[in-house]
Backbone as ProteinMPNN parsed JSONL, in Angstrom:
{"seq_chain_A": "MRRPRLKPLVEYKSFLYRAAGWQSAQRVVAKVEHHADELFPRVGFIVTNLTLPSRAVVRFYNKRGTAEQWIQEGKQAVKMTRLSCHRFRSNEIRLALSLIAYHLGNLWRRLVLPTKIAN", "coords_chain_A": {"N_chain_A": [[25.987, -29.1, 4.421], [23.457, -26.786, 3.889], [23.25, -23.229, 3.931], [20.631, -21.42, 5.477], [18.146, -19.613, 3.626], [17.886, -16.118, 3.705], [16.33, -14.189, 2.502], [13.054, -14.332, 1.045], [12.072, -16.577, -1.611], [10.856, -15.316, -4.531], [8.312, -15.353, -6.941], [6.792, -14.338, -10.004], [3.861, -14.477, -11.884], [1.776, -14.33, -14.773], [-1.484, -14.511, -16.089], [-4.469, -15.262, -18.022], [-7.849, -15.034, -16.939], [-11.227, -15.958, -16.494], [-13.915, -15.203, -14.638], [-17.081, -16.415, -13.415], [-19.03, -14.348, -13.465], [-17.989, -12.442, -15.182], [-17.653, -10.615, -18.261], [-15.602, -11.037, -20.104], [-12.319, -12.578, -20.382], [-9.817, -11.661, -18.012], [-6.662, -10.131, -17.242], [-4.584, -11.601, -14.862], [-2.295, -11.183, -12.293], [-0.006, -12.992, -10.471], [1.688, -13.239, -7.393], [4.05, -15.12, -5.814], [5.429, -16.069, -2.823], [8.007, -17.818, -1.352], [8.885, -18.661, 1.745], [11.601, -19.491, 3.891], [11.129, -20.591, 6.451], [8.484, -21.361, 6.447], [5.74, -23.521, 5.755], [3.796, -23.416, 3.69], [3.504, -21.482, 0.671], [3.169, -17.88, 0.355], [0.594, -16.362, -1.355], [-0.518, -13.979, -3.674], [-2.975, -12.22, -5.576], [-3.643, -10.106, -8.363], [-5.988, -8.453, -10.227], [-5.9, -6.914, -13.269], [-5.659, -4.335, -15.821], [-3.361, -3.366, -16.766], [-0.482, -3.285, -18.887], [2.088, -3.725, -18.207], [5.176, -5.474, -17.238], [4.892, -8.355, -15.05], [6.158, -8.096, -12.485], [6.448, -5.304, -12.323], [3.772, -4.518, -12.275], [2.922, -5.493, -9.767], [4.608, -3.967, -8.106], [3.649, -1.384, -8.728], [0.968, -1.49, -7.732], [1.514, -1.996, -5.04], [2.771, 0.396, -4.272], [0.658, 2.124, -4.681], [-1.143, 1.159, -2.78], [0.271, 1.781, -0.441], [0.238, 4.579, -0.531], [-2.516, 5.003, -0.25], [-2.864, 4.067, 2.336], [-1.464, 6.036, 3.774], [-3.107, 8.237, 3.256], [-5.468, 7.389, 4.507], [-4.528, 7.25, 7.145], [-4.025, 9.949, 7.628], [-6.642, 10.919, 7.46], [-7.802, 9.736, 9.718], [-6.129, 10.558, 11.821], [-5.941, 13.444, 11.967], [-8.319, 14.353, 11.028], [-8.409, 15.271, 8.33], [-10.129, 15.461, 6.178], [-12.296, 16.936, 6.772], [-13.723, 19.258, 5.434], [-15.576, 21.621, 5.538], [-16.139, 24.214, 4.897], [-17.521, 26.91, 2.939], [-16.138, 28.053, 0.869], [-13.585, 27.531, -1.573], [-10.898, 28.354, -1.128], [-10.828, 28.627, 1.665], [-11.206, 25.972, 2.473], [-8.905, 24.902, 1.358], [-6.903, 26.099, 2.918], [-7.616, 25.058, 5.402], [-7.119, 22.319, 4.95], [-4.345, 22.426, 4.495], [-3.448, 23.293, 7.033], [-4.213, 21.068, 8.536], [-2.525, 19.118, 7.445], [-0.038, 20.166, 8.199], [-0.284, 19.91, 10.989], [-0.433, 17.149, 11.163], [2.122, 16.348, 10.205], [3.777, 17.637, 12.084], [3.015, 16.23, 14.362], [3.996, 13.663, 13.705], [6.746, 14.255, 13.536], [7.251, 15.057, 16.194], [6.664, 12.641, 17.512], [8.729, 10.995, 16.528], [11.027, 12.3, 17.449], [10.794, 12.44, 20.254], [9.777, 10.043, 21.436], [10.959, 6.763, 22.474], [12.896, 4.643, 20.242], [11.852, 2.025, 19.826], [9.13, 2.297, 20.405], [8.263, 4.429, 18.769], [8.478, 3.563, 16.098]], "CA_chain_A": [[24.823, -28.46, 4.988], [23.185, -25.505, 3.236], [22.9, -22.096, 4.767], [19.238, -21.056, 5.21], [17.903, -18.37, 2.896], [17.378, -15.013, 4.502], [15.269, -13.563, 1.715], [12.153, -15.316, 0.439], [12.115, -16.781, -3.057], [9.651, -14.666, -5.046], [8.025, -15.605, -8.359], [5.68, -13.581, -10.557], [3.253, -15.11, -13.053], [0.638, -13.623, -15.334], [-2.332, -15.394, -16.891], [-5.825, -14.775, -18.266], [-8.847, -15.771, -16.171], [-12.589, -15.456, -16.652], [-14.818, -15.629, -13.576], [-18.436, -16.685, -13.902], [-19.792, -13.125, -13.7], [-17.269, -11.512, -16.042], [-17.966, -10.685, -19.689], [-14.448, -11.563, -20.838], [-11.167, -12.946, -19.556], [-9.014, -10.542, -17.54], [-5.292, -10.479, -16.874], [-4.339, -11.777, -13.436], [-0.88, -11.286, -11.942], [0.169, -13.692, -9.202], [2.99, -13.137, -6.736], [4.204, -16.257, -4.909], [6.615, -15.935, -1.97], [8.389, -19.027, -0.615], [9.727, -18.318, 2.895], [12.359, -20.66, 4.342], [10.595, -21.177, 7.67], [7.045, -21.571, 6.313], [5.382, -24.712, 4.998], [3.061, -23.049, 2.48], [3.888, -20.16, 0.135], [2.198, -16.782, 0.407], [0.175, -16.101, -2.729], [-1.387, -12.822, -3.861], [-3.457, -12.057, -6.948], [-4.088, -8.776, -8.767], [-6.676, -8.4, -11.518], [-5.488, -5.615, -13.805], [-5.626, -4.137, -17.273], [-2.047, -2.817, -17.097], [0.299, -4.141, -19.787], [3.459, -3.771, -17.696], [5.604, -6.794, -16.778], [4.236, -8.768, -13.809], [6.824, -7.501, -11.325], [6.13, -3.872, -12.315], [2.368, -4.397, -11.868], [2.888, -5.681, -8.313], [5.254, -2.793, -7.519], [2.727, -0.265, -8.896], [-0.154, -1.616, -6.8], [2.036, -1.858, -3.682], [2.956, 1.834, -4.037], [-0.683, 2.707, -4.587], [-1.673, 0.774, -1.474], [0.976, 2.557, 0.579], [-0.295, 5.944, -0.586], [-3.868, 4.975, 0.311], [-2.731, 3.938, 3.792], [-1.096, 7.361, 4.296], [-4.305, 9.073, 3.196], [-6.354, 6.91, 5.569], [-3.942, 7.661, 8.419], [-4.285, 11.382, 7.763], [-8.068, 11.101, 7.731], [-8.113, 9.333, 11.082], [-5.299, 11.254, 12.812], [-6.229, 14.872, 12.112], [-9.603, 14.655, 10.359], [-8.057, 16.204, 7.26], [-11.156, 15.549, 5.128], [-13.402, 17.763, 7.257], [-13.618, 20.51, 4.681], [-16.978, 22.023, 5.51], [-16.281, 25.635, 4.559], [-18.226, 27.127, 1.669], [-15.233, 28.568, -0.152], [-12.453, 26.66, -1.902], [-9.677, 28.846, -0.472], [-10.934, 28.298, 3.09], [-10.97, 24.533, 2.58], [-7.498, 24.672, 1.047], [-6.137, 26.485, 4.108], [-7.923, 24.085, 6.446], [-6.386, 21.093, 4.62], [-2.918, 22.686, 4.716], [-3.228, 23.297, 8.482], [-4.318, 19.674, 8.984], [-1.29, 18.426, 7.041], [1.035, 20.649, 9.067], [-0.489, 19.278, 12.295], [-0.087, 15.726, 11.007], [3.581, 16.231, 10.097], [4.358, 18.012, 13.379], [2.778, 15.087, 15.248], [4.962, 12.611, 13.347], [8.074, 14.722, 13.935], [7.289, 14.983, 17.644], [6.716, 11.227, 17.871], [10.054, 10.452, 16.204], [12.064, 12.95, 18.244], [10.61, 12.308, 21.686], [9.539, 8.667, 21.89], [12.039, 5.802, 22.192], [12.845, 4.044, 18.901], [10.969, 0.852, 19.789], [7.723, 2.73, 20.444], [7.99, 5.357, 17.671], [8.347, 2.883, 14.805]], "C_chain_A": [[24.662, -27.068, 4.354], [22.844, -24.428, 4.254], [21.452, -21.694, 4.467], [19.145, -19.711, 4.482], [17.385, -17.305, 3.843], [16.214, -14.325, 3.797], [14.344, -14.64, 1.152], [12.383, -15.427, -1.065], [10.796, -16.268, -3.61], [9.518, -14.941, -6.536], [6.796, -14.802, -8.766], [5.166, -14.315, -11.788], [2.051, -14.297, -13.492], [-0.156, -14.591, -16.195], [-3.704, -14.741, -17.082], [-6.811, -15.661, -17.512], [-10.199, -15.127, -16.392], [-13.474, -16.048, -15.565], [-16.222, -15.759, -14.143], [-19.202, -15.407, -14.243], [-19.145, -12.131, -14.645], [-17.646, -11.718, -17.502], [-16.831, -11.321, -20.487], [-13.32, -11.898, -19.864], [-10.349, -11.7, -19.217], [-7.61, -11.032, -17.199], [-5.179, -10.541, -15.349], [-2.838, -11.93, -13.236], [-0.809, -11.933, -10.565], [1.583, -13.477, -8.694], [3.041, -14.26, -5.707], [5.515, -16.086, -4.15], [6.833, -17.232, -1.209], [9.35, -18.613, 0.494], [10.343, -19.586, 3.459], [11.722, -21.339, 5.55], [9.09, -21.443, 7.623], [6.756, -22.753, 5.398], [4.723, -24.365, 3.654], [3.501, -21.675, 1.978], [2.779, -19.136, 0.358], [1.872, -16.413, -1.034], [-0.76, -14.896, -2.747], [-1.749, -12.675, -5.322], [-3.914, -10.631, -7.175], [-4.75, -8.903, -10.134], [-6.44, -7.001, -12.07], [-5.661, -5.55, -15.319], [-4.311, -3.49, -17.704], [-1.273, -3.808, -17.968], [1.767, -4.221, -19.374], [3.871, -5.208, -17.39], [5.023, -7.089, -15.389], [4.845, -8.125, -12.576], [6.496, -6.011, -11.207], [4.681, -3.627, -11.893], [2.262, -4.511, -10.349], [3.494, -4.469, -7.618], [4.33, -1.577, -7.585], [1.599, -0.33, -7.866], [0.301, -1.55, -5.345], [2.227, -0.386, -3.332], [1.601, 2.526, -3.876], [-1.303, 2.397, -3.228], [-1.029, 1.549, -0.34], [0.449, 3.985, 0.626], [-1.694, 5.994, 0.023], [-3.835, 4.802, 1.826], [-2.351, 5.274, 4.425], [-2.305, 8.286, 4.311], [-5.261, 8.687, 4.315], [-5.837, 7.327, 6.943], [-4.183, 9.144, 8.665], [-5.742, 11.676, 8.07], [-8.394, 10.8, 9.185], [-7.364, 10.174, 12.113], [-5.736, 12.692, 13.028], [-7.498, 15.296, 11.378], [-9.401, 15.597, 9.174], [-9.073, 16.25, 6.122], [-12.37, 16.338, 5.597], [-13.278, 19.145, 6.635], [-15.029, 21.052, 4.479], [-17.186, 23.507, 5.204], [-16.926, 25.771, 3.181], [-17.324, 27.605, 0.544], [-14.043, 27.64, -0.339], [-11.205, 27.066, -1.152], [-9.677, 28.511, 1.023], [-10.667, 26.821, 3.323], [-9.512, 24.191, 2.305], [-6.615, 24.99, 2.26], [-6.376, 25.488, 5.24], [-7.174, 22.767, 6.208], [-4.887, 21.272, 4.876], [-2.592, 22.684, 6.209], [-3.309, 21.879, 9.053], [-3.055, 18.9, 8.639], [-0.1, 18.877, 7.886], [0.927, 20.002, 10.44], [-0.09, 17.804, 12.25], [1.435, 15.54, 10.993], [4.283, 16.627, 11.4], [4.175, 16.885, 14.4], [3.75, 13.953, 14.973], [6.379, 12.995, 13.765], [8.243, 14.614, 15.453], [7.428, 13.528, 18.114], [8.109, 10.656, 17.636], [11.166, 11.047, 17.066], [11.991, 12.604, 19.727], [10.513, 10.855, 22.151], [10.761, 7.783, 21.637], [11.816, 5.117, 20.861], [11.873, 2.883, 18.821], [9.513, 1.233, 19.754], [7.373, 3.557, 19.215], [7.784, 4.65, 16.349], [7.41, 1.77, 14.935]], "O_chain_A": [[25.609, -26.284, 4.294], [22.234, -24.689, 5.291], [21.078, -21.632, 3.296], [19.952, -18.806, 4.697], [16.533, -17.578, 4.689], [15.235, -13.931, 4.432], [14.796, -15.736, 0.821], [12.835, -14.478, -1.706], [9.731, -16.733, -3.204], [10.472, -14.787, -7.299], [5.874, -14.611, -7.972], [5.953, -14.727, -12.641], [1.391, -13.653, -12.676], [0.415, -15.39, -16.937], [-4.05, -13.787, -16.386], [-6.643, -16.879, -17.449], [-10.311, -13.904, -16.468], [-13.752, -17.247, -15.565], [-16.507, -15.263, -15.233], [-19.953, -15.388, -15.219], [-19.712, -11.066, -14.888], [-17.923, -12.837, -17.933], [-17.077, -12.062, -21.439], [-13.367, -11.546, -18.686], [-10.21, -10.796, -20.042], [-7.406, -12.21, -16.904], [-5.628, -9.637, -14.645], [-2.188, -12.714, -13.928], [-1.46, -11.49, -9.619], [2.549, -13.524, -9.456], [2.179, -14.345, -4.832], [6.581, -15.972, -4.755], [5.939, -17.694, -0.499], [10.496, -18.255, 0.223], [9.696, -20.632, 3.504], [11.777, -22.564, 5.654], [8.484, -21.723, 8.657], [7.44, -22.959, 4.395], [5.052, -24.946, 2.62], [3.833, -20.8, 2.778], [1.61, -19.485, 0.527], [2.774, -16.179, -1.839], [-1.68, -14.803, -1.935], [-0.942, -12.964, -6.206], [-4.503, -10.013, -6.289], [-4.144, -9.4, -11.083], [-6.747, -6.01, -11.407], [-5.79, -6.57, -15.995], [-4.155, -3.109, -18.864], [-1.398, -5.021, -17.802], [2.594, -4.736, -20.126], [3.009, -6.081, -17.289], [4.701, -6.165, -14.642], [4.114, -7.654, -11.705], [6.287, -5.513, -10.101], [4.393, -2.634, -11.224], [1.579, -3.706, -9.715], [2.939, -3.991, -6.629], [4.231, -0.821, -6.619], [1.308, 0.664, -7.202], [-0.458, -1.09, -4.492], [1.887, 0.04, -2.229], [1.437, 3.406, -3.03], [-1.913, 3.264, -2.603], [-1.703, 1.933, 0.616], [0.239, 4.536, 1.707], [-2.019, 6.94, 0.741], [-4.694, 5.337, 2.527], [-2.856, 5.616, 5.494], [-2.506, 9.033, 5.268], [-5.805, 9.556, 4.996], [-6.621, 7.716, 7.809], [-4.507, 9.548, 9.782], [-6.046, 12.579, 8.85], [-9.169, 11.52, 9.815], [-7.911, 10.472, 13.174], [-5.887, 13.12, 14.173], [-7.71, 16.485, 11.139], [-10.117, 16.587, 9.023], [-8.887, 17.018, 5.178], [-13.374, 16.402, 4.888], [-12.78, 20.08, 7.262], [-15.599, 20.954, 3.392], [-18.316, 23.992, 5.254], [-16.876, 24.849, 2.366], [-17.717, 27.562, -0.622], [-13.553, 27.039, 0.618], [-10.518, 26.213, -0.591], [-8.639, 28.152, 1.579], [-9.973, 26.458, 4.273], [-8.947, 23.3, 2.938], [-5.695, 24.238, 2.581], [-5.442, 25.118, 5.953], [-6.655, 22.169, 7.15], [-4.236, 20.375, 5.411], [-1.569, 22.132, 6.614], [-2.55, 21.533, 9.958], [-2.567, 18.113, 9.449], [0.749, 18.063, 8.248], [1.939, 19.586, 11.004], [0.516, 17.285, 13.187], [1.966, 14.675, 11.689], [5.282, 16.011, 11.774], [5.069, 16.618, 15.203], [4.273, 13.345, 15.907], [7.125, 12.165, 14.285], [9.268, 14.132, 15.934], [8.22, 13.232, 19.009], [8.615, 9.906, 18.471], [12.141, 10.364, 17.376], [13.024, 12.487, 20.386], [11.111, 10.488, 23.162], [11.515, 8.024, 20.694], [10.682, 5.015, 20.394], [11.138, 2.765, 17.841], [8.72, 0.539, 19.117], [6.282, 3.399, 18.666], [6.976, 5.106, 15.54], [7.153, 1.061, 13.961]]}, "name": "protein", "num_of_chains": 1, "seq": "MRRPRLKPLVEYKSFLYRAAGWQSAQRVVAKVEHHADELFPRVGFIVTNLTLPSRAVVRFYNKRGTAEQWIQEGKQAVKMTRLSCHRFRSNEIRLALSLIAYHLGNLWRRLVLPTKIAN"}
């Protein structure tokens, strides 16, 4: 009897594809994850012009997505894009104060709330 896999089996493939509305074929990177307890694999596609290996392309776009989520969270949490002052320096200070408020809120949440709620 085999022991079940804890980690999913992950494969990366790269190929050229041309959609009907595209002028030329583009590079597509596919990531396929086979999870032990799931019938069908999880498949994701990225259309890119990067020449990196497939795994590096997926890692790059995952990091980019994470950064964009942090930016979106900051926009929603402390309205850090409300930079309506007429001077650059004033807007810079306003953004810095928003970031400090955001980080203090995260610190407070992690220190005060129970672990199950904070994460």
